[in-house]
Every structure is written in C-alpha cells, then in structure tokens.
N, C-alpha and C positions, 0 to 999 in steps of 0.2 A: 820212136817216140814221140817226133815232133807232130809225124802226120797223125798218130792218133790222136793227140792232144787237138792239132789244127782241126780236126773232124767236130773235136769233143767242144770246143769254142762256138765253131757257125754250128750245131746243136742247142746250141745253148741260147743263141741267137734267135733261130729257128720255134726253139721252146719259149721263149721270154716272150717273141712276137705272140703267138698261141696265147702264150697263159694269160698275156693281157688283153687279147680279144675276148679271151674265157671270163677273165676275171668283172668286164664290162657287160658283157653277155647274163654271169650270173647275178651281178648286181642288181642288173635293171630289171630283170625277171624277180626279183626279191622284192623291187618297188612296185611292180605290178600286180604280187600275191600276197594275200593278207598272210599272217603266221599261220593259221590255219591248212589255208591251202599249200604254203608251202611242204606242211609238213607232210600234206595226201601226197605229193609229189614226192618225197624223199622217200617215207612208207613204201608207197608203189614201185620205185625205184629201187629200191632194197629189197622188195620182195623179188620182182623178175629180176634183180642182179642176184640172188642165192640161187635161183632157180639157173640161172645162165651161165653161172660157174663150171655146172658139167658138163657143156657141151666145151670145153678148151684142152681139156684133156694134154696139155702142157706142148701142144702143138705148133705154136707160135714159136718158142726158145727151142724146143728141138729140131724142127727142121730149118731155123736158123743156122743151127749147128751144122747140120747136114750139107746144107746149099753151100757155108763158106768154105767145105771142106771136098764139096764137087767137083769131078775129075773132069767135065765137059758142060754145055751148057742145056745138051738134050738131058742129061740127067740131071736136071733143075727142075722141069716141065715131072717128070716122072716122079721126082719126091712132091711135086706140088699135089698130084694127083692122088698119090696114096694120101698124104695127111688129107686131102677134100674128103677122102670117099671115108676114112674114118673120121672126121669130123664130125658130116651128117649122117654117119649112121647113129651116133648120140644126140645130136640136133632134133630133129624131126621129132623122135617120140618126148622130148622134150617141151617143144615148142606146144603141142599136141596137148599134151598131159597138161600146161603151163593154160592154156588157152582156153579147156574145157575145165578147169577149178576154180575159174578168177569168183567164178560166185560163191564156191565156199569158203574162200579166202576170205576175199572182201567182207562177206555177212556174218560168216557162224564162225570164224579166228578173228576178225578186225572189229567187226561189228559198224560198216560203213560201208552203203555201197555205190557211193561215188569212186568205190578203189579199184569198180567191178572194168570199167571200159581202161583203164589206163593200162592194168593188169593184162590185159587183152591184146592192145597193142602193144604192149612192151613183148608178149609170145610174139607176135610176128617181127620184129626188131632182131629176134636172138637170128630170124633163118639170114639176117644183110649182114650180121657180126659174125656169123659163122663163117664167112669167107675172107671177110679185114683180116684179119692177123694173118693167114695163111699166106694173104697178097702180099704184106706186108714185110713177112718172111721172105720171098722172093726177092724184094727192093733192097731190104738190109744187108741180106744174106750175101748178096751177089756188088754188096758195097758200090751202090750207087746211090752214096749219101744225099749225091746235089736234088735229085727228083724226090728224095724221102724228105727233107727238111723242106724245100720248095712246096710239098704237098701237105705238110703240118702247118704250115703258116697259109697258105691257100683255102684250107679247108677250114678254118676259123674264123676266117673274114667270110662265110656262107652260112656256117654254122648262126652265126652274128641276123643276119640276113632272112634266115628261116626260124628262127627260133622266137625272136623280139617280137615281128607281127601277128603269129602266130598264137602266143602265151598272152598277147594285147587283145587277142578277140576271141580266144577260147578257154582261156582262164590254163584252170589244173588240165584240159582234155587236151588244150590245143598245145600243151609242152608235149605231152605224147603224139599228136599226131608230128610235131616240129622232129621229134628223136626220129619216126618211122622214115620221113622223108630226106633227113639228115644222112641216114645209114644208107640209105639207096643209093643219094649222091656217091654218097666218102667212095662204095664199093666198086659203082663203076668207072671211077676214075681210078682206082688203085687195080683195076683189070687191066685195065690201060696201059699205066708207069708198068705194070709188074713185064708185061709180056709182047709189047710194041719192039724193043730191043731182042727177042728170040724167035721172032717170026723166022719160019722155015726152020725150026728147031723144036719144035713144038713132037715131040715123040712119047706115046703114052708108053703107061709100063707093061711088060711081059705079065705073064703068071708068077713066072721066076724071081722078076724084076721087084713086082707087086711084095712078094711073102718076104725078101730080103730087105726092103726098105720099110717095109712095117715093124720086124725084127728092129732093124737099127733104131726107125725115131721113137718106139712106145719104150726102149731100154733106158732111155732118160725121161721121153716128155708122161711116161704113167706117173712119174716119181713129181713132175714138176704140176700136172695134172693135180696130184693129191691137196700139193703145196699151196695153188692155186686158188683150190676151195679152201682149204684151210686160212688165208691171208681173205678170202670176199667174206668169209663168215666174221674175221676178226675186224676188217670196214663196216661191215654193215651190224654187227654187233648192239653198236648203242640204239639205230631207231629200230630194230627190234625186239630187242630188249626191252628200251623204254617205253616202243607201244604197247607193250602190254599193259605196261602198270599207271602210265601218266598220258595226260591230252595232248591230242594232235599240236596246238600248239607249243607243248615245254618239246615235244619231239622236235618242231620248229628248232627253235632256240636250240637245242643240243645238232642238229643236220647244218644249222647256218653257221657253227664254230670249226665242226666238219670239216666242210666247205669252205672256209678260210686256210685249215693247217691244210687241207690237203693239195692244195696249191706247190707245197712246195714239194711235191711228187715230181713235179716239173724236172727237178735240176736232175734224178736219180733216171728219171725216165731218159732224158736226154743222154747222158755218159752210157746206159745201156743199150741204146739204139749203136752205137759204137761199140761200146766192147767189147758184147757179146759173138760177134762174125770176125773180131780184129784179135781178139783172146782168144779166142775158141782155135785158130789157124797155129797160133803161136805158141797154145801149149801143145800142139801136136807135135810141131817141127823143132821147136826150143824151148823146155822149160825152164831155163837157166834165167832166160832175156825177157822170158814170161813173169818169173817171180821178181825183176828189177824192173819191169815198164808197169807191172801193176802197184808193186811199193810207191813208189814215184809220183805215180799217177793219182791213185787212192787219195793222197796226200794233201793234194789239190784242192781235188773234192771236197776234201773233207772238212779245210777252212771254210771253201765256200756254202758247205752247206750250214755250214754254223755261223756266217756273217747273215746270210739271208736269214734264218728262222729267228736268230735273237734280234735284226731291225724289222721284221714281219709281227712278232710282238711288240717290241717297244712301241712302236707306230700302230698298233691296233686299234686304238680304240678311233684317233685322228681318221686311220683309212675309211672302216667301219661307217663312222659318221658322214665323213665326206660321199663316200658313197651309197650310203645306204638313204640317207637324210632321215634326220629326225633321230626317234632315239628306240627304233620299234623292234631292233635287238641288243638293248642292250643288256641283256640279261647274259647273253653269250660272252660279255667280255671275260671272266671269271676262267671261261673253261679252254677260252685261246691258247696259254701258256700251254697247260699239260698235253693239249692236243697236237698244235705245231711240236712239239718234241717227242709226241710216241710218233710223227712220222718224220723226224730230222731220226730216230731208232731205226724204223723202218727204211728208209731213206740209203741207209748204211746195209741193212738185209739185204734189198735189191740189189745194191752195185757188188757186193761179196758172192751173191747167189749166180747173177752176171755174167762176173770177171774171173770168182774162182771154184763155185762149186758145182755149175754147168759145166766147165770147161773140164774139168777133173773128171764130173762122173760120181761125184759121193753122194751116191741115191740116200743111202739110209742117215745120214749127219744132215744132207735138205730136210727132208722129213722132221726128224727129231728136232731141229730148230723152227719148226712151224708149228710142231704141236705145242713148245713151247709158249711161242707166242701165243697162239689160243688160249689154251688152258691156263698160261700165267692171267691176262684178262681177266677171265669168265672168274676165276674164284677170288680173284680181287676184288671182282665188282660185288659177287657173293656175301663175302665175307666182312665191306663193308660201308653197304646199301645201305642198313640200317642207320647207323652211323653216321657219315658222311652226305648222303643227301642221294637223290637218284645219278645225278647230271653230275656235281664230283666225282662220285665212285666211278662211275664210269669215264668218265675224263680223264679220271690218273690211272683206273686199270689198263684203259688202252695205253699210257706211257709205261708204267710198269711190266710191261705185257711184253712191249717192244725192246725194252732197253732189257730181258731176262734173256730173250731169243738173239739179240744181237750180240750179247754177253758169249751166251753156249755157242753159235755161230764160228765165232771171232778163233773160241780155245779149242772147238775141232776144227777148225781148217787147219790154223797153225800147226794142230801136233800132227793132222792127216800129210800133210806137205811139207814140213820140217820147213817153214820160213816165218820169220815173224815180222807182222806189217802195223799190227797195235803195240805202243809203247806208254809209257809216261804222259809224255806230249801231247798228246790224245786226251786222255783224262784232265790235264790242266785247263787246254781249249774249250773243252765238252761246259766244264765250270764257269770258265771266263764267259762263255756264250750265255748259255744260264742266267747267269749273274748279272748279264746286259740285260736281256728280256723281261726278268724279275722285275729290274729296275724301273723298265720303261711300262710295265705292265699295271704297277702301282703304283707309280708317282703320284705323288697327295698333290702337287703343284696345278697338276695340268685341269683346269676348268676354263678353257677356252679363251682365257686371256693371253694380248701378245707377249707381254713377260714371262708367263709361263712357257707358253710356247718356246721361243729364242732361249730361253734355261735350259731348258730338256732337247735340242737341239743342238746346242755346244755340250752339253754334258754327253752325246749320241755321237757328236764328232771325235771328241775326246776318247771314249770307249772302242769306236771302232778303228782307232790309230793304237790303243794299246792292244785291242785282238791282231791287228796288222804284223806289229812288233813282237807280239806273241808266236806269229805262226813266221817269221823270219829268225827270228831267235831259233825257233827248232827244227829249222830248215827244210819247211813245206814247201814255202814262197822263195825260190830264186830271184834274182836281179835277169839273168838269163829268162827266166819266164816269164816276168813283169811286159820285158823287151817284146817278146813273143807275141804276148796277147794283146798287145800295142799297134802291131804290125798286121796280124788276122784284122784287127778292129779298121787298122785303116784301109786293108786290100777291100772290105766289104765294104765299109763309106763312099769309097772310090766306085764301086761297080754299084749304086745307088745312085751316085748322082749321074 
C-alpha cells in the first residue's frame, strides 16, 4: 500500500510540474491569439482528435496490463510489436483519409479555409502519436515509474520552448507546426527510454506468438478502444456541436473554459499511471488485497480531487484574470463551475476504469458506462439548448452526463465485484466541495479591491479547514497518511537540493 502511495505522490509532483508548465504555455498562447484564432485552433484540434481516436484501439491500457504480467523481458518486446502492428493497420488509413479530406471538412462542413492546413498537419501528427502510448505502456508496464515521471516533467519544458515561439511567429499555423515537432521529439525520447534496458532481449514474435498475443490484447483492448472513442466524442462534443451553430469566438469562449477545467485530469492521469500496472497484477494474484488497497487509496484520491476542484473554481476569476490579462475571456466565467465538476466526475470514471474495470475485465459494464456518458450529455444539450442557451446548456450537459456515468459505473462495479467503495461520506464531501466552489465562483465582493480579496482568502482558509476535518472524520485521511506524504515530500526536496 505504501509503495503504491509513494509512486502516486511522486507522480503528482511530476504531473504537477508538467501541469504548471502546461498552464503557463496555454495561457501564453491564449494571450498571443485572438479569441477567433483560438476558436479555430480548438476546432481544428477537435476535428483531428475526433479522427485520431480511432487509431487507439485501447492498446495502451491493454498493453500495460499484459506487460505488467509478462513472464520475462523477451515477451515484453513481442507484446510491443504485436500492439504496434495492430495500431498502424488502423492509423495509416486514418491519416490518409483525414489528410485528403481536409479541404472538404474545412470548406464544406465548417465554411472556413483557414482550417485546411491545421487539419492536414494534424493528420501527420497522428503518425507520431500512434507509437507514443504503446512506448509509454512498455515503461509503465515494467514499473519504471522514475523514468516515466522524469520524461513527463522534462517534455513539458520542451513543449513550452517549441510552442511559444512558433505560435508567436506563425499564429494558428504555428500551433500545429509546434504540435508536429513536439510529437516527433516525444516519440524519439520515449523509444530510447522504453528499449534501452531491454537491449539484447528484443525478440520478435513468431506467427503463433502473434496470434496468441493478438487474442489477449484485443480481449480487453477493443472495449477500451470503443470507450476511448466515446470519451473523445464527449470531450469534443462542445466545440464540435457549438461550431455548427455559433461563431468561432463563441467556440473559443467555451473552449477556454474547457481548457481550464480539463487541467483537473492531471490528478487522475497521475493515479492511473501507477494504478493500472500495480492493481492489474494485484487483482490476478490476490483479489482480497486488491479490494482493500483500492478502497483505501480511492478515498485519499477522492478528497484530493474535491480539494483541487473546489480551489480551482473558487479562485478561477483571479487566476484567469492574472494569467490572461484584461477581460478577453470574462465571458467564460459562468461555465467554469459546471465544466470543472464535469471533469471531477470524469476523473472518478478514469480511476475506477483503470483500477477496477480493466483489471477485472468487466467489458460490457465498461462500454455501458461510457454510452451513458455520451448519451446523457447529448440528450441534455438537445433538451435544454433553447431554454438555457448554447454555452450554458453544453456546460451543464457535460456535468450531467459525467455524473450519470459515474453513478452507473459505481453501482455496476460494486455489484459485480461484491465490495462497496462509495458511501454516504463521499456524497457529503462532494456537496461540501461543490458549495465551496459555488461561493468562490459567485462571490459578490470580488471587485479587485484588497479588502474583498482578503475576505475571500480568509473564507477560503475556513472552508478548506472544514473540508479537511470532514475528510478526517470520514477516515479518508489518517495521521499516518499525512506523515507519509510529508516524508516523501522531504525526500524529493532533498534530492532537488
């Protein structure tokens, strides 16, 4: 348990450093581009992402699961080659189709010629991205977390150095030049990290090996592939649906709120980096220990996500105003609250998926949960678009869809595995966190005056103490947990010095 927590904490620091640099990069780009240009970037990225999702086939999670249970190092490379062949059988036709369809998509569908070059570049980017997640699976599946976390922090620095100058000089097109160059560098570094320790053990699979591995990988990967498609449609549904009926500036407003909210995913991504290989192995070898470790660990992650989300919304106006400068994206403020909590719920979906559903191979339950996610979102948007307005309707649609999906996934996984990890304490802490966020987001005294900011800061401290006490009373956090976290922080601090 302590080993799992240790790597999760280190992963948080790694993801935190990468997130901080990502936020700096994102807000710098937002300053460089007009609202309309930013809308074009997000629309092109959404179109490319909607196509790109089809290449994944769920192979990253499936490969990680198989590599973590591999008998020896020679089997690892066999799994990698099998997964890579499957990936590019799908990726190459997708790249060709997207590249040659760019004119039609840009002009006929979205009536904007400026989308043509970005879409074509994004198509080429898919070639580099195709190998990255499988290389990542080799590193995480062999539990070389130190190398993985150093890469995450280091590549974030590289990203800043590439994106900012290219966007500054070439605007919208520069963003996609940077995207292509960044992915080329990432793929090269990941290849070195993945296979340097395996030199001399790179054995290609035989025909019989390939068939056996193909069957094992696809038994869970196809389900993960399908839900990855559903997730991408869910995440991109805002820009894609809004782009059909509102201006590019309005899409940019929504996309900015989405950008801010999605940063929360760094927490659950940090958890899944560690949980998938560790808990997959634990589920196979000791189911009772698996249940105990997951329940205790999930409670700690749960309260951390609530704390970060409440803080992110509470200070959203101040942070956005400080980083963006001026009032360019003030119109996005009302949508931050629902969008952040949409990603709160999706973070829980992500953790339960990688920690419970995938290790247990609950394929049908996994697919059904993500169908609820997408269908719930789209239906809410259709039913409320006229009454709430496009942006409000889409923001709350994502929140409702994610909440429904989380509830469904929790109920079905608890029933199938016969252990309960969600109680009334989770509901109470969620309500408490949402209330804190709501107070901060709509605080009437926030006018830039020192007195109002001081009062808001005092209230924030009080609210966070109450949230902490709530977590302690619910036994989500123990004294030993705090001491352990402090020790890890001190060790990291010593190494930095």
